[in-house]
LOKOL-642824 format. One record per residue (C-alpha): residue number from 0; residue in three letters; x negated, y, z negated. Coordinates in steps of 0.1 Angstrom, whole numbers, padded with zeros to 4 digits. Layout:
// LOKOL-642824
<NUM "Ala" <X Y Z>>
...
***
This chain:
// LOKOL-642824
<0 "Met" <-0187 -0392 0051>>
<1 "Asn" <-0182 -0417 0079>>
<2 "Gln" <-0148 -0433 0082>>
<3 "Ala" <-0142 -0467 0064>>
<4 "Gly" <-0132 -0501 0077>>
<5 "Ile" <-0102 -0519 0064>>
<6 "Tyr" <-0100 -0557 0062>>
<7 "Leu" <-0067 -0575 0058>>
<8 "Ser" <-0069 -0612 0048>>
<9 "Ile" <-0043 -0636 0062>>
<10 "Pro" <-0055 -0669 0047>>
<11 "Phe" <-0030 -0692 0065>>
<12 "Cys" <-0039 -0718 0091>>
<13 "Arg" <-0019 -0745 0109>>
<14 "Gln" <-0046 -0770 0099>>
<15 "Lys" <-0080 -0767 0083>>
<16 "Cys" <-0111 -0773 0105>>
<17 "Thr" <-0137 -0796 0089>>
<18 "Tyr" <-0165 -0771 0092>>
<19 "Cys" <-0145 -0742 0077>>
<20 "Asn" <-0159 -0727 0045>>
<21 "Phe" <-0135 -0697 0043>>
<22 "Ala" <-0108 -0692 0016>>
<23 "Ser" <-0079 -0703 0039>>
<24 "Glu" <-0053 -0730 0035>>
<25 "Ala" <-0029 -0750 0057>>
<26 "Arg" <0004 -0741 0042>>
<27 "Ala" <0040 -0740 0054>>
<28 "Pro" <0048 -0707 0071>>
<29 "Glu" <0077 -0702 0047>>
<30 "Ser" <0052 -0689 0021>>
<31 "Leu" <0038 -0662 0044>>
<32 "Pro" <0065 -0635 0039>>
<33 "Glu" <0059 -0635 0001>>
<34 "Tyr" <0022 -0632 0006>>
<35 "Leu" <0027 -0603 0031>>
<36 "Arg" <0049 -0585 0006>>
<37 "Leu" <0022 -0588 -0021>>
<38 "Leu" <-0005 -0578 0004>>
<39 "Glu" <0014 -0546 0012>>
<40 "Ser" <0019 -0540 -0025>>
<41 "Glu" <-0018 -0543 -0031>>
<42 "Ile" <-0026 -0517 -0005>>
<43 "Leu" <0001 -0493 -0017>>
<44 "Asn" <-0009 -0496 -0054>>
<45 "Arg" <-0047 -0499 -0048>>
<46 "Ala" <-0056 -0469 -0070>>
<47 "Thr" <-0039 -0484 -0100>>
<48 "Leu" <-0052 -0519 -0093>>
<49 "Trp" <-0087 -0507 -0088>>
<50 "Gln" <-0087 -0487 -0120>>
<51 "Ala" <-0074 -0517 -0139>>
<52 "Ala" <-0106 -0536 -0127>>
<53 "Gly" <-0128 -0507 -0137>>
<54 "Ile" <-0132 -0493 -0102>>
<55 "Pro" <-0128 -0455 -0098>>
<56 "Pro" <-0103 -0448 -0070>>
<57 "Ser" <-0119 -0437 -0037>>
<58 "Ser" <-0101 -0404 -0028>>
<59 "Gly" <-0093 -0394 0007>>
<60 "Val" <-0102 -0427 0023>>
<61 "Thr" <-0097 -0426 0061>>
<62 "Ala" <-0105 -0454 0084>>
<63 "Asp" <-0113 -0460 0121>>
<64 "Ser" <-0112 -0498 0121>>
<65 "Ile" <-0088 -0524 0109>>
<66 "Tyr" <-0097 -0561 0110>>
<67 "Leu" <-0071 -0589 0104>>
<68 "Gly" <-0090 -0621 0095>>
<69 "Gly" <-0084 -0653 0077>>
<70 "Gly" <-0072 -0677 0083>>
<71 "Thr" <-0052 -0673 0114>>
<72 "Pro" <-0035 -0639 0115>>
<73 "Gly" <-0024 -0647 0150>>
<74 "Leu" <0004 -0667 0133>>
<75 "Leu" <0022 -0635 0122>>
<76 "Ser" <0054 -0627 0140>>
<77 "Ser" <0054 -0595 0160>>
<78 "Glu" <0077 -0580 0134>>
<79 "Glu" <0054 -0590 0105>>
<80 "Leu" <0023 -0577 0123>>
<81 "Ala" <0040 -0544 0133>>
<82 "Ala" <0052 -0537 0097>>
<83 "Leu" <0018 -0546 0082>>
<84 "Leu" <-0002 -0524 0106>>
<85 "Arg" <0022 -0495 0103>>
<86 "Met" <0018 -0495 0065>>
<87 "Ala" <-0020 -0500 0066>>
<88 "Cys" <-0025 -0473 0092>>
<89 "Ala" <-0003 -0448 0073>>
<90 "Ser" <-0023 -0456 0041>>
<91 "Phe" <-0056 -0448 0057>>
<92 "Gln" <-0047 -0422 0083>>
<93 "Val" <-0054 -0445 0113>>
<94 "Glu" <-0039 -0433 0145>>
<95 "Leu" <-0017 -0457 0163>>
<96 "Gly" <-0004 -0457 0199>>
<97 "Ala" <-0017 -0448 0233>>
<98 "Gly" <-0050 -0429 0232>>
<99 "Ser" <-0059 -0440 0197>>
<100 "Lys" <-0096 -0444 0193>>
<101 "Ala" <-0093 -0467 0163>>
<102 "Glu" <-0105 -0503 0167>>
<103 "Ile" <-0078 -0528 0156>>
<104 "Thr" <-0089 -0564 0157>>
<105 "Ile" <-0069 -0596 0151>>
<106 "Glu" <-0084 -0630 0149>>
<107 "Ala" <-0066 -0657 0169>>
<108 "Ala" <-0069 -0693 0178>>
<109 "Pro" <-0067 -0699 0215>>
<110 "Glu" <-0035 -0719 0212>>
<111 "Asn" <-0018 -0689 0195>>
<112 "Val" <-0025 -0666 0225>>
<113 "Thr" <0006 -0666 0247>>
<114 "Leu" <0019 -0640 0271>>
<115 "Glu" <0046 -0631 0245>>
<116 "Asn" <0021 -0628 0216>>
<117 "Ala" <-0004 -0609 0237>>
<118 "Ser" <0022 -0583 0247>>
<119 "Ala" <0034 -0580 0211>>
<120 "Trp" <-0001 -0574 0198>>
<121 "Ala" <-0007 -0548 0224>>
<122 "Ala" <0026 -0531 0215>>
<123 "Cys" <0013 -0530 0179>>
<124 "Ser" <-0018 -0512 0191>>
<125 "Val" <-0041 -0542 0187>>
<126 "Asn" <-0069 -0535 0211>>
<127 "Arg" <-0095 -0562 0202>>
<128 "Ile" <-0091 -0600 0198>>
<129 "Ser" <-0116 -0622 0181>>
<130 "Met" <-0110 -0657 0193>>
<131 "Gly" <-0122 -0689 0176>>
<132 "Val" <-0132 -0709 0207>>
<133 "Gln" <-0163 -0727 0191>>
<134 "Ser" <-0167 -0750 0221>>
<135 "Met" <-0153 -0756 0256>>
<136 "Val" <-0158 -0794 0253>>
<137 "Thr" <-0128 -0814 0242>>
<138 "Glu" <-0147 -0841 0224>>
<139 "Glu" <-0165 -0815 0202>>
<140 "Leu" <-0133 -0797 0194>>
<141 "Arg" <-0113 -0828 0184>>
<142 "Ala" <-0142 -0839 0162>>
<143 "Val" <-0138 -0809 0139>>
<144 "Gly" <-0100 -0806 0141>>
<145 "Arg" <-0095 -0779 0167>>
<146 "Met" <-0063 -0781 0187>>
<147 "His" <-0072 -0762 0219>>
<148 "Asp" <-0092 -0772 0250>>
<149 "Ala" <-0110 -0752 0277>>
<150 "Glu" <-0078 -0747 0298>>
<151 "Thr" <-0061 -0733 0267>>
<152 "Val" <-0089 -0707 0264>>
<153 "Arg" <-0086 -0698 0301>>
<154 "Arg" <-0048 -0692 0297>>
<155 "Ala" <-0055 -0671 0266>>
<156 "Phe" <-0079 -0648 0285>>
<157 "Ala" <-0053 -0644 0313>>
<158 "Ala" <-0026 -0636 0288>>
<159 "Leu" <-0047 -0610 0270>>
<160 "Arg" <-0057 -0593 0302>>
<161 "Asn" <-0022 -0594 0314>>
<162 "Ala" <-0014 -0573 0283>>
<163 "Arg" <-0043 -0550 0291>>
<164 "Ile" <-0064 -0562 0261>>
<165 "Glu" <-0099 -0563 0276>>
<166 "Asn" <-0120 -0562 0244>>
<167 "Ile" <-0121 -0599 0238>>
<168 "Ser" <-0147 -0616 0215>>
<169 "Val" <-0153 -0653 0214>>
<170 "Asp" <-0170 -0674 0186>>
<171 "Leu" <-0193 -0703 0195>>
<172 "Ile" <-0208 -0728 0170>>
<173 "Ala" <-0241 -0745 0177>>
<174 "Gly" <-0244 -0779 0159>>
<175 "Leu" <-0209 -0794 0163>>
<176 "Pro" <-0206 -0832 0162>>
<177 "His" <-0214 -0848 0197>>
<178 "Gln" <-0230 -0816 0210>>
<179 "Thr" <-0258 -0821 0235>>
<180 "Pro" <-0280 -0798 0255>>
<181 "Ala" <-0257 -0804 0285>>
<182 "Ser" <-0225 -0798 0267>>
<183 "Trp" <-0238 -0766 0250>>
<184 "Arg" <-0248 -0753 0284>>
<185 "Ala" <-0214 -0762 0297>>
<186 "Ser" <-0197 -0742 0270>>
<187 "Leu" <-0219 -0711 0276>>
<188 "Glu" <-0214 -0712 0313>>
<189 "Ala" <-0176 -0718 0311>>
<190 "Leu" <-0172 -0688 0288>>
<191 "Leu" <-0195 -0666 0309>>
<192 "Asp" <-0173 -0673 0339>>
<193 "Leu" <-0145 -0656 0318>>
<194 "Arg" <-0168 -0626 0310>>
<195 "Pro" <-0157 -0618 0274>>
<196 "Ala" <-0168 -0584 0261>>
<197 "His" <-0185 -0600 0230>>
<198 "Phe" <-0199 -0632 0218>>
<199 "Ser" <-0206 -0644 0182>>
<200 "Val" <-0229 -0674 0181>>
<201 "Tyr" <-0233 -0692 0148>>
<202 "Met" <-0254 -0722 0138>>
<203 "Leu" <-0234 -0747 0119>>
<204 "Glu" <-0233 -0739 0082>>
<205 "Val" <-0238 -0769 0059>>
<206 "Asp" <-0227 -0762 0024>>
<207 "Glu" <-0203 -0774 -0003>>
<208 "Asp" <-0175 -0751 0007>>
<209 "Ser" <-0165 -0772 0038>>
<210 "Arg" <-0154 -0808 0041>>
<211 "Leu" <-0180 -0814 0068>>
<212 "Gly" <-0207 -0798 0047>>
<213 "Arg" <-0199 -0818 0015>>
<214 "Glu" <-0198 -0850 0035>>
<215 "Leu" <-0232 -0843 0051>>
<216 "Leu" <-0249 -0832 0019>>
<217 "Gly" <-0235 -0863 0002>>
<218 "Gly" <-0248 -0887 0028>>
<219 "Gly" <-0213 -0897 0039>>
<220 "Ser" <-0201 -0908 0073>>
<221 "Arg" <-0167 -0891 0076>>
<222 "Tyr" <-0160 -0862 0099>>
<223 "Arg" <-0184 -0875 0125>>
<224 "Thr" <-0215 -0865 0104>>
<225 "Ala" <-0236 -0891 0123>>
<226 "Ala" <-0230 -0872 0155>>
<227 "Ile" <-0242 -0838 0143>>
<228 "Pro" <-0274 -0827 0162>>
<229 "Ala" <-0307 -0824 0143>>
<230 "Glu" <-0316 -0790 0129>>
<231 "Asp" <-0343 -0784 0155>>
<232 "Gln" <-0318 -0791 0183>>
<233 "Val" <-0293 -0767 0168>>
<234 "Ala" <-0320 -0740 0167>>
<235 "Ala" <-0328 -0748 0203>>
<236 "Phe" <-0291 -0743 0212>>
<237 "Tyr" <-0291 -0709 0196>>
<238 "Cys" <-0323 -0698 0214>>
<239 "Glu" <-0309 -0709 0247>>
<240 "Ala" <-0277 -0688 0240>>
<241 "Val" <-0299 -0658 0232>>
<242 "Glu" <-0317 -0660 0265>>
<243 "Thr" <-0287 -0670 0286>>
<244 "Leu" <-0266 -0641 0272>>
<245 "Arg" <-0295 -0616 0276>>
<246 "Arg" <-0298 -0626 0313>>
<247 "Ala" <-0260 -0621 0317>>
<248 "Gly" <-0262 -0585 0305>>
<249 "Tyr" <-0252 -0589 0268>>
<250 "Glu" <-0271 -0569 0242>>
<251 "His" <-0283 -0590 0212>>
<252 "Tyr" <-0275 -0564 0186>>
<253 "Glu" <-0272 -0585 0154>>
<254 "Ile" <-0285 -0620 0145>>
<255 "Ser" <-0252 -0637 0156>>
<256 "Asn" <-0237 -0611 0178>>
<257 "Phe" <-0240 -0601 0215>>
<258 "Ala" <-0220 -0575 0234>>
<259 "Leu" <-0216 -0559 0268>>
<260 "Pro" <-0224 -0522 0268>>
<261 "Ser" <-0203 -0502 0243>>
<262 "Arg" <-0185 -0534 0232>>
<263 "Gln" <-0202 -0539 0198>>
<264 "Ser" <-0179 -0546 0169>>
<265 "Arg" <-0173 -0512 0152>>
<266 "His" <-0158 -0529 0121>>
<267 "Asn" <-0186 -0555 0116>>
<268 "Trp" <-0212 -0528 0122>>
<269 "Lys" <-0201 -0512 0090>>
<270 "Tyr" <-0211 -0542 0070>>
<271 "Trp" <-0247 -0541 0082>>
<272 "Thr" <-0251 -0503 0079>>
<273 "Asn" <-0238 -0499 0043>>
<274 "Ala" <-0207 -0480 0054>>
<275 "Arg" <-0177 -0481 0032>>
<276 "Tyr" <-0151 -0509 0037>>
<277 "Phe" <-0121 -0519 0018>>
<278 "Gly" <-0106 -0554 0018>>
<279 "Phe" <-0071 -0566 0008>>
<280 "Gly" <-0058 -0601 0003>>
<281 "Val" <-0073 -0634 -0007>>
<282 "Asp" <-0111 -0634 -0010>>
<283 "Ala" <-0113 -0599 0004>>
<284 "His" <-0144 -0579 -0004>>
<285 "Ser" <-0149 -0541 -0007>>
<286 "Tyr" <-0178 -0516 -0009>>
<287 "Asp" <-0175 -0479 -0017>>
<288 "Gly" <-0212 -0469 -0014>>
<289 "Glu" <-0220 -0477 -0050>>
<290 "Arg" <-0199 -0507 -0060>>
<291 "Arg" <-0191 -0541 -0045>>
<292 "Trp" <-0160 -0560 -0056>>
<293 "Ala" <-0141 -0591 -0046>>
<294 "Asn" <-0106 -0604 -0049>>
<295 "Thr" <-0098 -0639 -0061>>
<296 "Asp" <-0104 -0666 -0035>>
<297 "Ser" <-0074 -0686 -0047>>
<298 "Leu" <-0041 -0681 -0028>>
<299 "Asp" <-0021 -0692 -0058>>
<300 "Ala" <-0040 -0670 -0082>>
<301 "Tyr" <-0036 -0640 -0059>>
<302 "Ile" <0002 -0645 -0057>>
<303 "Glu" <0004 -0650 -0095>>
<304 "Lys" <-0016 -0619 -0103>>
<305 "Leu" <0001 -0595 -0078>>
<306 "Ser" <0035 -0609 -0089>>
<307 "Arg" <0027 -0598 -0124>>
<308 "Gly" <0014 -0564 -0113>>
<309 "Glu" <-0022 -0574 -0122>>
<310 "Ser" <-0053 -0566 -0102>>
<311 "Pro" <-0066 -0594 -0079>>
<312 "Val" <-0102 -0582 -0084>>
<313 "Val" <-0122 -0609 -0101>>
<314 "Glu" <-0157 -0594 -0098>>
<315 "Cys" <-0171 -0560 -0095>>
<316 "Lys" <-0207 -0548 -0096>>
<317 "Thr" <-0223 -0513 -0096>>
<318 "Leu" <-0255 -0515 -0076>>
<319 "Ala" <-0287 -0501 -0092>>
<320 "Pro" <-0311 -0482 -0069>>
<321 "Gln" <-0333 -0513 -0066>>
<322 "Glu" <-0304 -0535 -0056>>
<323 "Gln" <-0292 -0509 -0030>>
<324 "Leu" <-0328 -0509 -0016>>
<325 "Glu" <-0328 -0546 -0013>>
<326 "Glu" <-0295 -0545 0006>>
<327 "Arg" <-0308 -0519 0030>>
<328 "Phe" <-0336 -0543 0039>>
<329 "Phe" <-0318 -0576 0042>>
<330 "Leu" <-0286 -0562 0058>>
<331 "Gly" <-0306 -0538 0080>>
<332 "Leu" <-0328 -0566 0092>>
<333 "Arg" <-0298 -0584 0105>>
<334 "Arg" <-0296 -0558 0132>>
<335 "Arg" <-0320 -0563 0161>>
<336 "Ile" <-0331 -0527 0160>>
<337 "Gly" <-0343 -0533 0125>>
<338 "Val" <-0348 -0509 0096>>
<339 "Ser" <-0362 -0473 0100>>
<340 "Leu" <-0388 -0471 0072>>
<341 "Pro" <-0390 -0432 0072>>
<342 "Glu" <-0352 -0431 0069>>
<343 "Leu" <-0353 -0455 0040>>
<344 "Asp" <-0380 -0435 0022>>
<345 "Ala" <-0359 -0403 0026>>
<346 "Glu" <-0327 -0419 0014>>
<347 "Phe" <-0343 -0432 -0018>>
<348 "Ala" <-0368 -0404 -0024>>
<349 "Thr" <-0351 -0394 -0057>>
<350 "His" <-0355 -0429 -0071>>
<351 "Phe" <-0388 -0440 -0055>>
<352 "Pro" <-0407 -0407 -0047>>
<353 "Trp" <-0439 -0426 -0038>>
<354 "Gly" <-0420 -0444 -0010>>
<355 "Ala" <-0392 -0469 -0011>>
<356 "Ser" <-0407 -0491 0016>>
<357 "Glu" <-0440 -0493 -0003>>
<358 "Arg" <-0424 -0514 -0029>>
<359 "Tyr" <-0423 -0543 -0004>>
<360 "Asn" <-0455 -0536 0014>>
<361 "Gly" <-0470 -0569 0003>>
<362 "Thr" <-0440 -0589 0013>>
<363 "Val" <-0438 -0571 0047>>
<364 "Gln" <-0475 -0579 0054>>
<365 "Glu" <-0470 -0616 0045>>
<366 "Leu" <-0440 -0619 0067>>
<367 "Ile" <-0457 -0601 0096>>
<368 "Ala" <-0487 -0625 0092>>
<369 "Ala" <-0462 -0654 0093>>
<370 "Gly" <-0448 -0641 0126>>
<371 "Trp" <-0414 -0634 0112>>
<372 "Leu" <-0415 -0596 0111>>
<373 "Glu" <-0429 -0570 0134>>
<374 "Arg" <-0435 -0532 0133>>
<375 "Ser" <-0422 -0513 0163>>
<376 "Gly" <-0431 -0477 0157>>
<377 "Asp" <-0415 -0467 0124>>
<378 "Cys" <-0391 -0496 0125>>
<379 "Leu" <-0394 -0530 0109>>
<380 "Arg" <-0375 -0559 0125>>
<381 "Leu" <-0373 -0596 0128>>
<382 "Thr" <-0392 -0613 0156>>
<383 "Glu" <-0375 -0638 0178>>
<384 "Arg" <-0390 -0665 0157>>
<385 "Gly" <-0381 -0647 0125>>
<386 "Val" <-0344 -0647 0134>>
<387 "Leu" <-0345 -0685 0130>>
<388 "Phe" <-0359 -0681 0095>>
<389 "Ser" <-0339 -0650 0085>>
<390 "Asn" <-0327 -0665 0052>>
<391 "Glu" <-0363 -0670 0041>>
<392 "Val" <-0372 -0635 0052>>
<393 "Phe" <-0343 -0620 0033>>
<394 "Ala" <-0352 -0639 0002>>
<395 "Gly" <-0385 -0620 0002>>
<396 "Phe" <-0367 -0587 -0004>>
<397 "Ile" <-0347 -0599 -0034>>
<398 "Gln" <-0365 -0594 -0067>>
***
């Protein structure tokens, strides 16, 4: 079986961005050591904690990727990071040190990337940085509570490369307050000048889980909601990014992700290919090939449960064959190469001997007629237009 991915949640931030819908909190750093102690306890006692939640332990789990997200794991001291990674790597037989082929990623805000921090991360065997840039325009950054500016980003790149960390990914958000066609183009061009290995380009999510989303849905005027671009303009920004990055030599390998050759995110690829991954910490999710489960998204509840020796898992579901098939479609279609229908039929031959893909033939034909899906040989994939309506496409595969 392919090696798993390990996700470690560090749900602490210096301040909460208005668009953020993740389970992270702006808390005093004094509470971080206790959380890290409990996080390590969860990893070490995972078999007992999983069994308490009705999850059979996964024996012999080895991993080839570790991803520290949050939150802002870049806030960890070098000693805290080194201890956490040593313990996690030992638990999942991940090789550390020079010559290691494991991918070890840490998310960082640009203002946290200093020469000292970059050197410390490299010494801990971190070899990939995912940096939350979001924009290179100060007005847009300040509107959503970001503390850096374009010059901070440039210094961060220089610090990372000085530490010989070349695998740098940057996040961009289309749809920030005050964003215009000119400012969007300026952000793209400024980052292309820095030549990151990887881009993640997201369209602004509007939902109840962020302050900005709640304000916008409620018709309010706080958080610069009046300055948010219209939906069609946001879609145009995304399309421009797709074309600009393609011309610059980046492969559009997943809806939101673009990479230079051989620089795709190994860890995130596991999510879209139904590989196993195991998450630890607040709001961390796991998948063992048959079951999906999730930890509590409350930092206080997580601390209370682990302090009492209780499992932090709050939901667990064993997927029926039909649900697994649905996931193969809507996760696989996120990849720009699409879904191989013969491979799908072979994988589910025991459950659907007449052909797994045939169950959705009507849906597929409708989506092809709408211009949202296309057949390329034996593969089914989103069209360029279908990418913009991907949520509607995916909904067609959920029964």
